[in-house]
C-alpha angles and dihedrals in degrees: 000000000000114000117199104193093140135029115211102168129052112282122251112253127238107198123199130217122257113297092000091114094070096094091050092050089051091058106271120126105201126102120194122213093244089060095062124098095232093182093064097029110022111200091222087068093067132077120229107269096012115156110240144174115240120218132185121234093278095052097258114143116247093182138270135298141134134279139215115187090193094064133076087226089055099178141017126205113232106173131015090207103086091203093063112058124174106301143139092274093050091048090052092049094049092046091052090051091051094045094050095060094044091051089051092050102040127045093202128048100251112113147088104290098188127024105186116242096010090061094044093256108100113195095027131101123175126183121193127218101177104277095358122081125197112204128195122189117191104172137062091235093060091040089058088052095045098118091046091051090052093050092047090050090050090052097045103035106015096216125189093225140002122208121196112215095187094154096107116130089226087076090066089063088058093049091250129141120242122235146143116228137169098219096189140350126018124297112199122222089253132023130189127232134176127226126178089345093308123115121223135180118216138173111240095189100043104024126097118286104331095343102272139037106234091170094082095050096112093041091053090050090049089054091065098079092056102054109056108137090349135125112245133196115201112195122197086015099172105184096342110277094145102025099048094045088050090054091047088051090058108272110162093219134003125194114196120200128193139149093230117082089192092057091048092052088054090046090056089053090049091050089054089047087057093043093239100107091118090064102038123077131170139223123193121211149078110316096230092048093048092049091050091051093048089050092050092050089048096238114167133201130191092214128027122189120200115190104157129171118261110295090183109049093154134030091246089059091060100104095045093042094049090054091051090052090049094051093045094052091043090055091046091052090053092059094046118110118235111301089001128170120249120194106195116186133182132187092186108115088198091061102076120213092245091053092053091047092050090047091055092047094049093046094051092047091050087058093049095254136114129232130223119190109217100181142329132231135206136189115294124263092259083069095053119192121238105221093214095046110062090185089073090064099067109133123091130177119178117192108201140165119226108214122198118230 
């Protein structure tokens, strides 16, 4: 593996077409292949992950970044100072910046330490579980710097182990292999984290994504005030982030539903860890089928939480995905008790917040009910939003009350 921790020779230049620098000057950091002047800087002349200097059409430097001729997003800007390309010192500086705000926000070391572009490190995600870090690399540029990133993390954080969960399908778009690797130290089969005062055990190697979803932390805390002495249904429960915290907050009964029996087995262990196993039960199955069965047996819940996977991963999936969100929320409304609370979440960037809100309104009206939005949630501050990159603002959680006519 090539490791580019220092740059001794002048960087190769990627030149843009006329006016194609406008998005970069506005704060974005992506460059698409059709924006490159391939006559003056043919993409075939670059190696995947190569560190470059980026020029506008007139030859003025816009900064430095890295390139991948195999990807639609063929380059990413890393630093607007052309004299400071991606290097060990820059990695350490950016990691220290990321760590400082997390340590201010969270009293215990359980959070997303690095969130790609929003932390100035596009193509890199790092989640922290006390002394263990789980790293995910999604671009050739960061893959090329992998060993330097590990060294920088050792210097800034001093972890006991680092696990690479490079099994994300996004890597295939960059022409990268997928793999899971413990790059140093020992990662146990299960690790414990704490969220909103509740302990959870998760599998970092075999769990979803990097093992846990820190992005909903604030939304799960927000749920607590709605569940006291109420019956709660937690759909797509995974290992119990929403449901167990609802039980800890005083819910009288919580039913957690997931398609993975393995996840539900871990959920049961987590409910015991939080001493709420007497009020938490599980159901294994497809969410749509389970909701239909609950509807048919006239089960009712005071609060329903919907936190599905992304139904719209690409723009072309929008129509089909929107229908899936509509059907899911309609079924959820049918198992809500009178004047019940629906928490509807989406991690699909291509489903805009306004579209989800309108979907909930139309669905409630089609059932003869009215909808009152109580509050809305976003991703937590350890997943900061880049104001020039709307794709970084992906998470939505709408807390609403479905009122009968």
